[in-house]
C-alpha positions as CSV (number, residue, x, y, z in Angstrom):
1,M,-46.3,0.4,-43.6
2,R,-43.1,2.0,-44.7
3,I,-43.8,5.0,-42.4
4,T,-44.4,2.8,-39.4
5,Y,-41.2,0.9,-40.1
6,I,-39.1,4.2,-40.4
7,A,-40.7,5.5,-37.2
8,L,-40.0,2.3,-35.4
9,I,-36.3,2.3,-36.5
10,S,-35.9,6.0,-35.7
11,G,-37.4,5.5,-32.2
12,L,-35.1,2.5,-31.6
13,I,-32.0,4.5,-32.6
14,F,-33.0,7.4,-30.5
15,S,-33.7,5.1,-27.5
16,V,-30.4,3.3,-27.7
17,S,-28.4,6.5,-28.2
18,S,-30.1,8.1,-25.2
19,F,-29.1,5.2,-23.0
20,I,-25.5,5.0,-24.3
21,F,-24.7,8.7,-24.4
22,P,-24.6,9.0,-20.5
23,V,-22.1,6.2,-20.4
24,W,-19.9,8.0,-23.1
25,A,-20.3,11.3,-21.3
26,N,-18.9,9.9,-18.1
27,D,-16.0,8.1,-19.8
28,H,-13.2,10.6,-19.2
29,Q,-10.2,8.4,-19.7
30,H,-9.2,8.5,-16.1
31,H,-6.6,5.8,-16.7
32,A,-4.7,8.3,-18.7
33,M,-4.5,10.9,-15.9
34,P,-1.4,10.9,-13.7
35,P,-2.0,9.6,-10.2
36,T,-2.6,12.2,-7.5
37,T,-0.6,12.1,-4.3
38,L,-2.3,12.4,-1.0
39,P,-1.1,15.2,1.3
40,A,1.4,14.0,3.9
41,A,-0.2,13.3,7.2
42,T,0.9,15.6,9.9
43,T,2.6,13.9,12.8
44,A,0.8,14.4,16.1
45,V,2.8,15.9,18.9
46,Y,1.7,14.8,22.4
47,Q,2.5,16.9,25.5
48,T,2.3,15.9,29.2
49,T,4.1,16.2,32.5
50,G,6.2,13.6,34.3
51,I,9.2,12.8,36.4
52,V,12.6,11.7,35.1
53,K,13.4,8.2,36.4
54,Q,16.6,7.5,34.3
55,W,18.6,9.2,31.6
56,N,20.7,7.1,29.1
57,A,22.7,8.0,26.1
58,D,19.8,7.2,23.7
59,S,16.7,7.2,25.9
60,V,15.0,8.7,28.9
61,T,12.6,6.8,31.2
62,L,9.8,9.0,32.5
63,S,6.9,8.4,34.8
64,H,4.2,10.4,33.2
65,A,0.6,11.6,33.8
66,P,-2.3,10.2,31.8
67,I,-2.4,11.1,28.1
68,A,-6.0,11.5,27.1
69,D,-5.4,11.8,23.4
70,L,-3.8,8.3,23.4
71,K,-6.1,6.9,26.1
72,W,-3.1,6.1,28.2
73,P,-3.2,5.9,32.0
74,A,-0.3,7.2,34.0
75,M,2.7,4.9,33.6
76,T,6.5,4.7,33.5
77,M,8.1,4.2,30.1
78,A,11.2,4.9,28.0
79,F,11.2,7.5,25.2
80,T,13.9,7.5,22.6
81,L,16.1,10.6,22.3
82,P,16.3,12.1,18.8
83,S,19.5,11.2,17.0
84,S,20.4,14.9,16.5
85,S,19.6,15.6,20.1
86,E,20.4,18.9,21.6
87,I,18.4,18.0,24.7
88,A,20.5,18.3,27.8
89,P,20.3,15.4,30.3
90,L,18.3,16.0,33.5
91,P,18.9,14.3,36.9
92,A,16.6,11.6,38.2
93,N,13.4,12.8,40.1
94,T,13.3,16.1,38.1
95,P,9.6,17.1,37.4
96,V,9.3,17.9,33.7
97,T,6.9,19.0,31.0
98,F,7.7,17.1,27.8
99,S,6.4,16.4,24.3
100,F,6.9,13.4,22.0
101,I,5.9,11.9,18.7
102,Q,5.1,8.4,17.6
103,N,6.7,6.8,14.6
104,D,7.4,3.3,13.3
105,S,10.3,2.8,15.7
106,G,8.5,3.9,18.9
107,Y,8.1,7.1,20.8
108,I,10.6,9.9,20.2
109,L,11.1,12.7,22.7
110,T,10.9,16.1,21.0
111,A,11.3,18.5,24.0
112,I,11.7,18.3,27.7
113,T,11.7,21.2,30.2
114,P,12.2,21.1,34.0
115,Q,9.1,22.4,35.8
116,Q,9.6,25.4,38.0
117,P,8.9,24.7,41.8
């Protein structure tokens, strides 16, 4: 009887430890690790062609071709000029190739080049 009792207790201890050990093995104290930072997302730069409609001190209105990446049809819209702009103004009706980015404040022109006839 005593051998059966010892065998039963030994089996029970072995069973419980085999179920608990995997839990302990995976407990790596992740809460003590410093948080990781995600890599900064790259800002997409979009490029298309258009025609200058109006140039102001802080924006330029362009009639542009469709932009497939944004699923935009052709339209006329204003783009903000960058604050440290070295972009020279262009006269109205000038055909251009331009690029821009999108941020929280809208669409910012990054480059504009007159198209050669």
